[in-house]
C-alpha angles and dihedrals in degrees: 000000000000091000090049091052092050092051091049091048091050092051093048092049092046092051092051091046092053091046089055089058089052090048094049092052088042093070088064094048091045089051090053091049094047090052086064108026127051110247096255092051092048092051093046095050093041095057099030090058090048090053092050091051094048100042096080089056102036105020097098092044091054091056091057096036118124117263091244090060091054093046094047090046090053092050091048089048093053091050092046091047093054092047094046095048093050096041095044090052088052094047089055088063100038135066114260094242093053092048091053093050094049091047089056088067086087086086087067098038095054096060088048091052089047090053090049093051093047091042091230125129114250117250117264092251090056090052091049090048091051091051092051092048094050091047088054092047091048089054090049093050089050093060119111132198142079114352094008118129098203093248104312096092092044092052090050090053088049093049090051090049090054092053090046089055091055090045091054092055091048092048092051089055091047093048090059090066102026142042109272094215092053090046090051093051092050089047092052091048091051090049094052092046094049093047096049097079090049090047093052089055091054127072116261116218111249095214110016117198124250091250091054094050091044089052092054093047092048091051092048097047109025102029099037106031100026099033111024095040092045090050092047091051091048090057088070090068110025136038124267088245091057091050094047094047092055092042091053088079087075086083090068093048092045092056092044096049091042089057094042101044105025102028093238112174117241103210128192090251089052091051092046092050092047091050091054091051092045092051089048091051092049090048091055089046092054091048092051092047092050090054092050094237096142125106094001091157099044099090094053093050101041 
Protein backbone atom coordinates (compact mmCIF):
# COMPACT_ATOMS: atom_id res chain seq x y z
CA UNK A 1 0.00 0.00 0.00
CA UNK A 2 2.84 2.39 0.83
CA UNK A 3 4.47 1.79 -2.56
CA UNK A 4 1.13 2.38 -4.27
CA UNK A 5 0.73 5.67 -2.42
CA UNK A 6 4.24 6.78 -3.40
CA UNK A 7 3.57 5.98 -7.07
CA UNK A 8 0.29 7.88 -6.94
CA UNK A 9 2.00 10.81 -5.25
CA UNK A 10 4.73 10.86 -7.91
CA UNK A 11 2.14 10.91 -10.72
CA UNK A 12 0.15 13.68 -9.07
CA UNK A 13 3.26 15.79 -8.51
CA UNK A 14 4.46 15.20 -12.08
CA UNK A 15 1.07 16.22 -13.51
CA UNK A 16 1.03 19.48 -11.52
CA UNK A 17 4.65 20.19 -12.48
CA UNK A 18 3.88 19.75 -16.20
CA UNK A 19 0.75 21.89 -15.84
CA UNK A 20 2.88 24.67 -14.35
CA UNK A 21 4.97 24.69 -17.54
CA UNK A 22 1.77 25.05 -19.59
CA UNK A 23 0.62 27.84 -17.28
CA UNK A 24 3.94 29.69 -17.46
CA UNK A 25 3.88 29.66 -21.25
CA UNK A 26 0.19 30.51 -21.07
CA UNK A 27 0.88 34.02 -19.78
CA UNK A 28 2.63 34.76 -23.08
CA UNK A 29 -0.22 33.30 -25.19
CA UNK A 30 -2.81 35.11 -23.08
CA UNK A 31 -0.89 38.34 -23.59
CA UNK A 32 -0.97 37.76 -27.37
CA UNK A 33 -4.70 37.05 -27.28
CA UNK A 34 -5.47 40.08 -25.11
CA UNK A 35 -3.55 42.28 -27.53
CA UNK A 36 -6.24 41.37 -30.09
CA UNK A 37 -9.44 40.51 -28.19
CA UNK A 38 -11.17 42.58 -25.47
CA UNK A 39 -10.99 40.79 -22.12
CA UNK A 40 -14.67 39.63 -22.05
CA UNK A 41 -14.42 38.12 -25.55
CA UNK A 42 -11.19 36.36 -24.67
CA UNK A 43 -12.73 34.83 -21.54
CA UNK A 44 -15.91 33.80 -23.39
CA UNK A 45 -14.09 32.06 -26.26
CA UNK A 46 -11.55 30.49 -23.91
CA UNK A 47 -14.14 28.71 -21.78
CA UNK A 48 -16.82 28.17 -24.45
CA UNK A 49 -14.34 26.23 -26.58
CA UNK A 50 -13.35 24.17 -23.54
CA UNK A 51 -17.00 23.31 -22.89
CA UNK A 52 -17.49 22.21 -26.51
CA UNK A 53 -14.42 19.98 -26.32
CA UNK A 54 -15.44 18.36 -23.02
CA UNK A 55 -19.17 17.84 -23.66
CA UNK A 56 -18.73 14.65 -25.75
CA UNK A 57 -16.84 13.05 -22.86
CA UNK A 58 -18.65 14.44 -19.82
CA UNK A 59 -22.04 15.59 -21.10
CA UNK A 60 -24.00 12.47 -20.07
CA UNK A 61 -22.33 12.35 -16.67
CA UNK A 62 -23.36 15.94 -15.99
CA UNK A 63 -27.03 15.08 -16.60
CA UNK A 64 -26.92 12.40 -13.88
CA UNK A 65 -24.58 14.33 -11.56
CA UNK A 66 -25.76 15.02 -7.97
CA UNK A 67 -27.30 18.41 -7.28
CA UNK A 68 -24.43 19.30 -4.92
CA UNK A 69 -21.96 18.86 -7.78
CA UNK A 70 -23.90 21.31 -9.95
CA UNK A 71 -24.29 23.86 -7.14
CA UNK A 72 -20.63 23.66 -6.13
CA UNK A 73 -19.59 23.90 -9.78
CA UNK A 74 -21.67 27.07 -10.17
CA UNK A 75 -20.11 28.65 -7.05
CA UNK A 76 -16.62 27.72 -8.22
CA UNK A 77 -17.46 29.17 -11.63
CA UNK A 78 -18.55 32.51 -10.14
CA UNK A 79 -15.33 32.74 -8.11
CA UNK A 80 -13.21 31.73 -11.10
CA UNK A 81 -15.05 34.23 -13.32
CA UNK A 82 -14.35 37.11 -10.95
CA UNK A 83 -10.69 36.13 -10.66
CA UNK A 84 -10.27 35.62 -14.42
CA UNK A 85 -11.93 38.92 -15.38
CA UNK A 86 -9.80 40.92 -12.98
CA UNK A 87 -6.56 39.07 -13.69
CA UNK A 88 -6.99 39.03 -17.48
CA UNK A 89 -7.56 42.79 -17.48
CA UNK A 90 -4.34 43.15 -15.49
CA UNK A 91 -2.36 40.80 -17.76
CA UNK A 92 -3.33 42.97 -20.74
CA UNK A 93 -1.39 45.83 -19.10
CA UNK A 94 1.57 43.91 -17.67
CA UNK A 95 4.49 41.99 -19.16
CA UNK A 96 3.99 38.23 -19.21
CA UNK A 97 6.97 37.51 -16.94
CA UNK A 98 5.76 39.94 -14.29
CA UNK A 99 2.25 38.49 -14.39
CA UNK A 100 3.63 35.00 -13.82
CA UNK A 101 5.72 36.12 -10.84
CA UNK A 102 2.82 37.96 -9.19
CA UNK A 103 0.53 35.00 -9.79
CA UNK A 104 3.00 32.78 -7.92
CA UNK A 105 2.14 34.68 -4.73
CA UNK A 106 -0.71 32.18 -4.29
CA UNK A 107 1.85 29.95 -2.56
CA UNK A 108 1.97 32.55 0.20
CA UNK A 109 -1.71 33.47 0.22
CA UNK A 110 -2.95 29.90 0.65
CA UNK A 111 -1.16 29.25 3.99
CA UNK A 112 -2.50 32.59 5.25
CA UNK A 113 -6.05 31.64 4.24
CA UNK A 114 -5.57 28.25 5.88
CA UNK A 115 -4.47 29.97 9.09
CA UNK A 116 -7.50 32.26 8.94
CA UNK A 117 -9.89 29.35 8.46
CA UNK A 118 -8.31 27.31 11.26
CA UNK A 119 -8.07 30.43 13.47
CA UNK A 120 -4.41 29.71 14.21
CA UNK A 121 -1.57 32.19 13.84
CA UNK A 122 0.79 31.42 10.94
CA UNK A 123 4.32 30.22 11.84
CA UNK A 124 7.09 32.88 11.95
CA UNK A 125 8.68 31.51 8.78
CA UNK A 126 5.40 31.96 6.91
CA UNK A 127 5.24 35.59 8.06
CA UNK A 128 8.86 36.16 6.95
CA UNK A 129 8.11 34.53 3.59
CA UNK A 130 5.06 36.76 3.10
CA UNK A 131 7.09 39.87 3.83
CA UNK A 132 9.78 38.86 1.32
CA UNK A 133 7.19 38.13 -1.34
CA UNK A 134 5.41 41.43 -0.90
CA UNK A 135 8.74 43.29 -0.96
CA UNK A 136 9.50 41.59 -4.26
CA UNK A 137 6.05 42.39 -5.59
CA UNK A 138 6.36 46.02 -4.50
CA UNK A 139 9.61 46.25 -6.45
CA UNK A 140 7.92 44.72 -9.49
CA UNK A 141 4.99 47.14 -9.37
CA UNK A 142 7.46 50.01 -9.17
CA UNK A 143 9.05 49.14 -12.51
CA UNK A 144 8.54 51.50 -15.45
CA UNK A 145 8.95 51.03 -19.16
CA UNK A 146 7.21 49.58 -22.19
CA UNK A 147 4.10 47.60 -21.36
CA UNK A 148 4.12 48.58 -17.69
CA UNK A 149 0.93 49.97 -16.18
CA UNK A 150 2.52 51.87 -13.29
CA UNK A 151 1.06 49.54 -10.68
CA UNK A 152 -2.62 49.26 -11.65
CA UNK A 153 -2.22 46.18 -13.84
CA UNK A 154 0.02 44.48 -11.30
CA UNK A 155 -2.49 45.05 -8.52
CA UNK A 156 -5.27 43.63 -10.70
CA UNK A 157 -3.20 40.49 -11.31
CA UNK A 158 -2.64 40.25 -7.55
CA UNK A 159 -6.35 40.71 -6.79
CA UNK A 160 -7.20 37.93 -9.24
CA UNK A 161 -4.57 35.72 -7.59
CA UNK A 162 -6.21 36.28 -4.19
CA UNK A 163 -9.61 35.18 -5.50
CA UNK A 164 -8.01 32.17 -7.20
CA UNK A 165 -6.56 31.16 -3.82
CA UNK A 166 -10.03 31.20 -2.21
CA UNK A 167 -11.44 29.30 -5.20
CA UNK A 168 -8.81 26.59 -4.78
CA UNK A 169 -9.82 26.03 -1.14
CA UNK A 170 -13.49 25.87 -2.10
CA UNK A 171 -12.80 23.45 -4.97
CA UNK A 172 -10.83 21.12 -2.70
CA UNK A 173 -13.84 20.96 -0.38
CA UNK A 174 -16.19 20.38 -3.35
CA UNK A 175 -13.94 17.65 -4.81
CA UNK A 176 -14.30 15.62 -1.61
CA UNK A 177 -18.01 15.09 -2.32
CA UNK A 178 -18.11 15.41 -6.12
CA UNK A 179 -16.24 14.41 -9.28
CA UNK A 180 -13.58 17.06 -10.07
CA UNK A 181 -13.97 16.69 -13.85
CA UNK A 182 -17.73 17.23 -13.66
CA UNK A 183 -17.16 20.20 -11.37
CA UNK A 184 -14.67 21.65 -13.86
CA UNK A 185 -17.10 21.33 -16.78
CA UNK A 186 -19.87 23.09 -14.84
CA UNK A 187 -17.37 25.75 -13.81
CA UNK A 188 -16.30 26.33 -17.43
CA UNK A 189 -19.94 26.55 -18.56
CA UNK A 190 -20.71 29.14 -15.87
CA UNK A 191 -17.65 31.16 -16.91
CA UNK A 192 -18.66 31.26 -20.56
CA UNK A 193 -22.27 32.16 -19.67
CA UNK A 194 -21.28 34.96 -17.29
CA UNK A 195 -18.77 36.45 -19.72
CA UNK A 196 -21.15 36.48 -22.73
CA UNK A 197 -23.14 39.62 -21.75
CA UNK A 198 -19.90 41.52 -21.15
CA UNK A 199 -18.51 40.24 -24.45
CA UNK A 200 -21.58 41.36 -26.43
CA UNK A 201 -21.11 44.86 -25.05
CA UNK A 202 -17.49 44.96 -26.28
CA UNK A 203 -16.30 45.25 -29.90
CA UNK A 204 -15.26 42.02 -31.62
CA UNK A 205 -12.22 42.27 -33.94
CA UNK A 206 -13.25 41.81 -37.58
CA UNK A 207 -10.05 40.05 -38.64
CA UNK A 208 -8.14 38.80 -35.57
CA UNK A 209 -4.49 37.94 -36.09
CA UNK A 210 -3.11 34.40 -36.01
CA UNK A 211 -1.30 35.08 -32.72
CA UNK A 212 -4.56 36.24 -31.12
CA UNK A 213 -6.51 33.16 -32.24
CA UNK A 214 -3.63 30.89 -31.23
CA UNK A 215 -3.63 32.53 -27.80
CA UNK A 216 -7.34 31.78 -27.31
CA UNK A 217 -6.94 28.17 -28.45
CA UNK A 218 -3.92 27.66 -26.20
CA UNK A 219 -5.83 29.02 -23.22
CA UNK A 220 -8.86 26.83 -23.99
CA UNK A 221 -6.95 23.59 -24.51
CA UNK A 222 -3.67 23.80 -22.61
CA UNK A 223 -4.59 26.14 -19.76
CA UNK A 224 -8.15 24.95 -19.14
CA UNK A 225 -8.18 21.27 -20.01
CA UNK A 226 -4.52 20.41 -19.43
CA UNK A 227 -3.77 22.81 -16.54
CA UNK A 228 -6.95 23.73 -14.66
CA UNK A 229 -8.45 20.23 -14.80
CA UNK A 230 -5.15 18.60 -13.82
CA UNK A 231 -4.83 20.96 -10.86
CA UNK A 232 -8.43 20.39 -9.83
CA UNK A 233 -7.92 16.62 -9.94
CA UNK A 234 -4.69 16.91 -7.93
CA UNK A 235 -6.61 18.64 -5.14
CA UNK A 236 -8.31 15.30 -4.44
CA UNK A 237 -5.00 13.90 -3.26
CA UNK A 238 -2.73 16.71 -2.05
CA UNK A 239 -3.17 19.95 -0.16
CA UNK A 240 -3.73 23.34 -1.83
CA UNK A 241 -0.36 24.44 -0.43
CA UNK A 242 1.37 21.53 -2.18
CA UNK A 243 -0.31 22.42 -5.47
CA UNK A 244 0.50 26.10 -5.20
CA UNK A 245 4.14 25.48 -4.28
CA UNK A 246 4.69 23.35 -7.39
CA UNK A 247 2.70 25.77 -9.53
CA UNK A 248 4.88 28.67 -8.35
CA UNK A 249 7.55 27.49 -10.82
CA UNK A 250 5.33 28.95 -13.56
CA UNK A 251 6.96 32.30 -12.71
CA UNK A 252 10.25 31.02 -14.09
CA UNK A 253 8.62 29.68 -17.26
CA UNK A 254 6.58 32.85 -17.69
CA UNK A 255 9.72 35.01 -17.63
CA UNK A 256 11.57 32.60 -19.94
CA UNK A 257 8.80 32.35 -22.55
CA UNK A 258 8.17 36.10 -22.32
CA UNK A 259 11.82 36.70 -23.19
CA UNK A 260 11.87 33.98 -25.87
CA UNK A 261 8.57 34.66 -27.64
CA UNK A 262 7.84 38.34 -26.98
CA UNK A 263 11.32 39.77 -26.54
CA UNK A 264 10.54 41.03 -23.03
CA UNK A 265 13.60 42.45 -21.32
CA UNK A 266 14.72 40.76 -18.10
CA UNK A 267 16.33 43.60 -16.16
CA UNK A 268 18.49 43.39 -13.04
CA UNK A 269 15.66 44.90 -10.97
CA UNK A 270 13.31 42.27 -12.33
CA UNK A 271 15.73 39.47 -11.38
CA UNK A 272 16.28 40.97 -7.91
CA UNK A 273 12.53 41.28 -7.32
CA UNK A 274 11.94 37.75 -8.56
CA UNK A 275 14.69 36.42 -6.27
CA UNK A 276 13.04 38.05 -3.24
CA UNK A 277 9.71 36.47 -4.15
CA UNK A 278 11.33 33.10 -4.82
CA UNK A 279 13.12 33.11 -1.44
CA UNK A 280 9.82 34.05 0.22
CA UNK A 281 8.05 31.18 -1.52
CA UNK A 282 10.75 28.70 -0.48
CA UNK A 283 10.56 29.99 3.11
CA UNK A 284 6.82 29.32 3.20
CA UNK A 285 7.44 25.91 1.63
CA UNK A 286 9.95 24.94 4.33
CA UNK A 287 7.55 26.06 7.06
CA UNK A 288 4.70 24.02 5.61
CA UNK A 289 6.90 20.96 5.19
CA UNK A 290 8.13 21.22 8.78
CA UNK A 291 4.54 21.27 10.03
CA UNK A 292 3.67 18.20 7.97
CA UNK A 293 0.84 19.91 6.08
CA UNK A 294 1.56 18.24 2.75
CA UNK A 295 -0.50 15.46 1.20
CA UNK A 296 -3.02 15.38 4.03
CA UNK A 297 -5.64 13.85 1.78
CA UNK A 298 -3.49 11.26 0.04
CA UNK A 299 -3.97 8.38 2.45
CA UNK A 300 -7.75 8.55 2.33
CA UNK A 301 -7.82 8.57 -1.47
CA UNK A 302 -5.11 6.00 -2.24
